[in-house]
C-alpha positions in Angstrom: 0.0 0.0 0.0 1.3 3.4 -1.0 -0.5 5.4 1.7 1.1 6.1 5.1 -1.6 5.1 7.6 0.4 5.6 10.7 -1.2 9.0 11.6 -4.7 8.1 10.6 -7.5 8.5 13.1 -10.4 6.0 13.3 -12.7 8.2 11.3 -10.1 8.7 8.6 -9.6 4.9 8.4 -13.3 4.4 7.9 -13.1 6.8 5.0 -10.1 5.1 3.5 -10.5 2.6 0.6 -7.5 0.6 1.5 -8.7 0.0 5.0 -12.2 -0.9 4.0 -11.0 -3.2 1.2 -8.7 -4.9 3.6 -11.4 -5.5 6.2 -14.0 -6.6 3.6 -11.7 -8.8 1.5 -8.5 -9.5 3.5 -5.5 -11.1 1.9 -2.4 -12.5 3.4 -0.6 -9.4 2.3 -3.1 -7.0 3.7 -3.3 -8.9 7.0 0.5 -8.6 7.3 0.4 -4.9 6.5 -2.2 -4.0 9.1 -0.6 -6.3 11.7 2.7 -4.5 11.3 0.9 -1.1 11.5 -1.0 -2.3 14.6 2.3 -3.1 16.2 4.1 0.2 15.4 2.6 2.2 18.2 -0.1 2.1 20.9 -1.9 5.2 19.5 -2.0 3.7 16.0 -3.2 0.3 17.3 -5.9 2.1 19.3 -7.3 3.9 16.2 -7.3 0.7 14.2 -9.1 -1.1 17.0 -11.8 1.6 17.3 -12.3 1.7 13.5 -12.7 -2.1 13.4 -15.2 -2.1 16.3 -17.3 0.6 14.7 -17.2 -1.2 11.4 -18.3 -4.3 13.2 -21.2 -2.5 14.9 -22.3 -1.0 11.6 -22.1 -4.5 10.0 -24.4 -5.9 12.7 -26.9 -3.0 12.8 -27.3 -1.7 9.2 -27.9 -5.2 7.7 -28.8 -5.1 4.0 -30.6 -1.8 4.1 -29.0 0.4 1.4 -31.1 3.6 1.3 -30.5 5.3 4.6 -32.3 8.6 5.2 -30.7 11.1 7.6 -33.2 10.0 10.2 -32.1 6.4 9.6 -28.5 7.3 10.1 -29.2 9.1 13.3 -31.3 6.2 14.7 -28.6 3.7 13.7 -25.8 5.8 15.3 -27.8 6.2 18.6 -28.3 2.5 18.7 -24.6 1.8 18.3 -23.8 4.5 20.8 -26.1 2.9 23.4 -24.4 -0.5 22.7 -20.9 0.8 23.3 -20.4 3.8 25.6 -16.6 3.5 25.2 -16.6 5.6 22.0 -16.0 9.3 22.3 -19.1 11.2 21.3 -16.9 13.6 19.2 -15.8 10.6 17.2 -19.4 9.7 16.5 -20.1 13.1 15.2 -17.1 12.9 12.9 -18.0 9.5 11.5 -21.8 9.9 11.3 -21.5 11.5 7.9 -20.0 8.3 6.4 -22.4 5.8 8.1 -24.7 5.6 5.1 -21.9 5.1 2.6 -20.3 2.4 4.8 -23.7 0.6 5.0 -24.0 0.9 1.2 -20.6 -0.8 0.8 -21.6 -3.5 3.2 -24.9 -4.1 1.5 -23.5 -4.1 -2.0 -21.1 -7.0 -1.6 -19.2 -6.4 1.6 -22.1 -7.4 3.7 -22.4 -10.7 1.8 -18.8 -11.3 2.4 -19.1 -10.6 6.1 -22.2 -12.8 6.4 -20.3 -15.7 4.9 -16.8 -15.1 6.3 -17.6 -13.7 9.7 -19.8 -16.5 10.8 -17.3 -16.7 13.7 -18.2 -14.8 16.8 -16.9 -11.2 17.0 -15.5 -11.6 20.4 -14.0 -8.2 20.7 -17.3 -6.5 20.2 -18.8 -9.0 22.6 -16.1 -8.2 25.1 -16.9 -4.5 24.9 -20.6 -5.2 25.3 -19.9 -7.1 28.5 -17.6 -4.3 29.8 -20.4 -1.7 29.3 -22.4 -3.6 31.9 -19.7 -5.1 34.2 -18.8 -1.7 35.8 -15.5 -1.3 37.6 -13.1 -4.2 38.1 -14.7 -6.4 40.7 -12.9 -7.4 43.9 -14.4 -10.9 43.7 -14.5 -13.4 40.9 -17.6 -12.4 38.8 -19.7 -14.6 36.5 -21.6 -12.4 34.0 -24.5 -14.2 32.3 -25.7 -13.5 28.8 -28.7 -11.5 30.2 -26.1 -9.5 32.1 -27.0 -10.8 35.5 -23.8 -10.7 37.6 -22.9 -13.3 40.2 -20.1 -12.5 42.7 -18.2 -15.6 43.8 -16.5 -15.7 47.2 -13.0 -17.1 47.6 -9.5 -16.8 46.2 -9.9 -20.1 44.4 -13.3 -20.6 42.8 -15.1 -23.2 40.8 -17.8 -23.0 38.1 -19.2 -26.2 36.7 -21.8 -26.7 33.9 -23.9 -29.8 33.4 -25.9 -31.1 30.4 -29.2 -30.2 32.1 -28.4 -26.5 31.9 -27.4 -25.9 35.5 -24.4 -24.0 36.8 -22.8 -25.1 40.1 -20.6 -22.6 41.9 -18.1 -23.6 44.5 -19.8 -27.1 44.7 -22.8 -25.6 46.4 -24.7 -22.7 44.9 -26.7 -23.8 41.9 -28.5 -21.6 39.3 -30.4 -22.5 36.2 -29.6 -20.7 33.0 -33.1 -21.5 31.7 -33.5 -18.5 29.3 -30.1 -19.3 27.7 -30.5 -23.1 27.3 -33.9 -22.6 25.6 -32.7 -20.0 23.2 -32.0 -21.0 19.6 -29.2 -18.5 19.3 -25.8 -19.1 20.8 -25.5 -17.1 24.0 -22.3 -16.3 25.9 -21.2 -15.9 29.5 -18.1 -14.1 30.8 -16.0 -15.0 33.8 -13.9 -12.2 35.3 -11.0 -13.1 37.6 -9.5 -10.1 39.4 -5.9 -9.9 40.5 -4.9 -12.0 43.4 -7.5 -14.7 42.6 -7.9 -17.8 40.4 -10.8 -19.8 39.1 -11.7 -23.0 37.2 -14.5 -23.8 34.8 -15.6 -27.3 33.9 -17.8 -27.5 30.8 -20.4 -30.2 30.2 -18.2 -31.9 27.6 -15.6 -32.5 30.3 -13.1 -29.8 29.3 -11.6 -28.0 32.2 -10.1 -24.5 32.1 -8.0 -22.8 34.8 -8.1 -19.0 34.7 -5.3 -17.0 36.2 -5.3 -13.8 38.1 -6.3 -10.7 36.2 -7.9 -12.6 33.3 -11.3 -12.8 31.5 -12.8 -15.4 29.3 -16.0 -15.4 27.2 -17.6 -18.7 26.2 -20.9 -20.0 24.9 -23.4 -21.4 27.4 -23.6 -24.5 25.3 -21.0 -25.5 22.7 -22.2 -25.8 19.1 -22.5 -29.2 17.3 -19.5 -28.6 15.0 -17.1 -26.6 17.2 -16.1 -25.6 20.7 -14.4 -22.3 21.3 -13.8 -19.6 23.8 -12.1 -16.1 24.0 -9.4 -15.2 26.5 -7.8 -12.0 27.6 -5.2 -12.9 30.1 -3.8 -16.4 31.0 -5.5 -19.8 31.1 -4.6 -23.4 31.1 -6.9 -26.0 29.4 -7.3 -29.8 29.7 -9.5 -30.4 26.6 -11.8 -33.3 26.4 -11.2 -35.2 23.1 -13.9 -34.8 20.5 -12.6 -35.4 16.9 -15.9 -34.0 15.4 -15.7 -30.8 17.4 -12.2 -29.2 17.5 -11.6 -26.8 20.4 -10.4 -23.3 19.5 -9.0 -20.7 21.8 -9.2 -17.1 20.4 -7.4 -14.0 21.6 -7.8 -10.3 20.7 -4.4 -10.4 18.9 -5.5 -12.6 16.0 -3.8 -15.6 17.6 -5.9 -18.7 17.6 -5.1 -22.2 19.0 -6.9 -25.2 17.6 -6.8 -28.7 19.3 -8.7 -31.9 19.4 -7.8 -33.2 22.9 -4.7 -32.0 24.8 -3.4 -29.9 27.7 -1.9 -26.5 27.1 -1.6 -23.0 28.4 -2.3 -19.6 26.6 -1.2 -16.2 27.8 -2.5 -13.2 25.9 -2.8 -10.1 28.1 -4.3 -7.0 26.4 -1.7 -4.6 27.8 1.3 -6.9 27.2 2.8 -7.3 23.7 4.2 -10.8 24.6 1.9 -13.7 23.9 2.6 -17.4 24.7 1.3 -20.8 24.0 2.9 -23.7 25.9 2.0 -27.4 25.2 2.0 -30.0 27.9 0.6 -33.0 26.0 -1.0 -33.8 22.6 -0.7 -31.4 19.7 -1.9 -27.9 18.9 -2.0 -25.7 15.9 -1.2 -22.0 16.5 -2.6 -19.6 13.8 -1.4 -16.1 13.6 -2.2 -13.8 10.7 -2.5 -16.6 8.2 0.6 -18.5 9.3 0.3 -21.9 11.1 2.7 -23.5 13.6 2.4 -27.0 15.0 3.6 -27.5 18.6 4.9 -30.7 20.2 4.8 -31.4 23.9 7.2 -29.2 26.0 7.4 -26.5 23.3 6.6 -22.8 23.8 5.3 -20.6 21.0 6.0 -16.9 21.7 4.9 -13.8 19.8 5.7 -10.1 20.3 3.0 -7.9 18.8 5.3 -4.8 18.8 8.1 -6.5 16.8 6.0 -9.1 15.0 8.7 -11.7 16.0 7.7 -15.3 16.7 9.8 -18.1 18.1 9.3 -21.8 19.1 11.5 -23.2 21.9 11.8 -26.2 24.2 11.0 -25.4 27.8 10.2 -26.9 31.2 6.5 -26.5 31.1 6.2 -26.5 34.9 7.6 -23.0 34.9 4.7 -21.8 32.8 1.7 -23.8 34.2 2.5 -24.2 38.0 0.2 -21.3 38.8 -2.8 -23.5 38.1 -1.7 -25.6 41.0 -1.3 -22.6 43.3 2.4 -21.8 43.2 5.1 -19.9 41.3 8.5 -21.8 41.1 11.8 -19.9 40.7 15.1 -21.4 39.8 18.0 -19.0 40.1 15.8 -16.3 38.6 16.6 -12.6 38.9 14.7 -11.1 41.9 13.5 -8.3 39.6 11.7 -10.9 37.4 10.2 -12.5 40.5 8.9 -9.1 41.7 7.3 -8.4 38.3 5.4 -11.7 38.4 4.2 -11.0 41.9 3.2 -7.5 40.9 1.2 -8.8 38.0 -0.5 -11.5 40.1 -1.5 -9.4 43.1 -2.0 -6.1 41.1 0.5 -4.0 43.0 3.4 -1.8 42.2 7.1 -2.4 43.3 9.9 0.1 43.0 13.5 -0.8 43.5 17.0 0.4 42.8 19.5 -1.2 40.4 21.1 -3.3 43.1 18.1 -5.6 43.0 19.2 -6.8 39.5 22.2 -8.4 41.1 20.1 -10.8 43.3 18.6 -14.1 42.3 15.9 -16.2 43.9 15.1 -19.9 44.1 12.1 -21.6 45.6 8.4 -21.1 45.2 5.6 -18.9 46.4 2.3 -20.2 47.6 -0.4 -18.3 45.7 -3.0 -19.4 48.2 -1.4 -17.0 50.8 -2.3 -13.4 51.0 0.1 -10.7 49.8 1.4 -9.7 53.3 2.4 -13.3 54.0 4.1 -13.6 50.6 6.1 -10.4 51.2 7.1 -11.6 54.7 8.4 -14.8 53.1 10.2 -12.8 50.4 11.8 -10.5 53.1 13.2 -13.6 54.9 14.5 -15.2 51.8 16.3 -12.3 50.2 18.6 -9.6 51.8 16.0 -6.9 51.2 13.8 -4.4 53.1 10.2 -4.0 52.0 8.1 -1.0 53.0 4.8 0.4 51.7 4.8 4.1 50.8 1.9 6.5 51.1 1.0 6.0 47.4 0.4 2.2 48.0 3.7 1.5 46.3 6.1 -1.1 47.8 9.6 0.1 47.9 12.3 -2.6 47.8 15.9 -1.8 49.0 18.9 -4.1 49.3 20.1 -4.4 52.9 23.5 -2.8 53.5 
């Protein structure tokens, strides 16, 4: 493409023929181009994401209606605005003038393409829909049902189990019936939100079990379809997939990274604010798809991808280092103390500050994630020659003992 899109805003992208053509009729070349552009800077990635979400909303709402009056455009725009309050109202005013023309494009061929090629769930749009009703980050694990009922679940380690009768069992005791969802002909979705410092598991009615790590979210259908099983993750999960050759299991992420399996155990890490994504295979075989390319992993292999540099790598690893969290601990083998602190900060949702001397220290052992933060810090203070103090700004200052 000859145009420099790096400075384009979302509304400019929606007026750009190259962008619309790439979204309507993507090729391997166009996917690679927009992937590189997405990785070039956070601001550019944000504009691309906003343009894609708005285009997705238009696709879902304008349907095949070609002749939109000004009143139709205003009604359509208000509907999309109600669906997603994350958009800036000024952005809506700038783009409202092209809504009718975009709908014309969709109806005159693009819509047909989308209806055929986008049969897969638009999880990013679904995620934003959930976010508009979920409110602030919960302190407890939260199950959000498709009708947006929210169920807070007590405990640092929680369990959600589904059975074939349409019941959900929570922590082996509390049972609810998802009656409205199981009787619906359309596929409906739930979301599980796991705040920092907590973990959860889900067992689906096919026998697949998923562990969800601290600070993660997953979206999944209430009942898997006859020809496929899939879920969407933002964060880190570990899966033990029940084998079903007629229904492959697909894990999707917001970074165009998909993992397809038939029956296996593996971990996926794809955090929205972290450019590094990982897939680690414990047993079986998985296929990792990224922007048209495919990679097959064998047991004890790690697939890694950096969205900023677009670099991928496959290496042989000790999988315990990547999946031990599901069993409630983090192991460390002569690892830099700074790396240990970063992991603890990510798990408990806190901030550490330290001086350069910390980088000279290493740590071996393991931390019990079932313990609260204060106990973990006390253990750390006894293990390493450091002082830990909490400042007024809720920041933990780490200093090497003289």
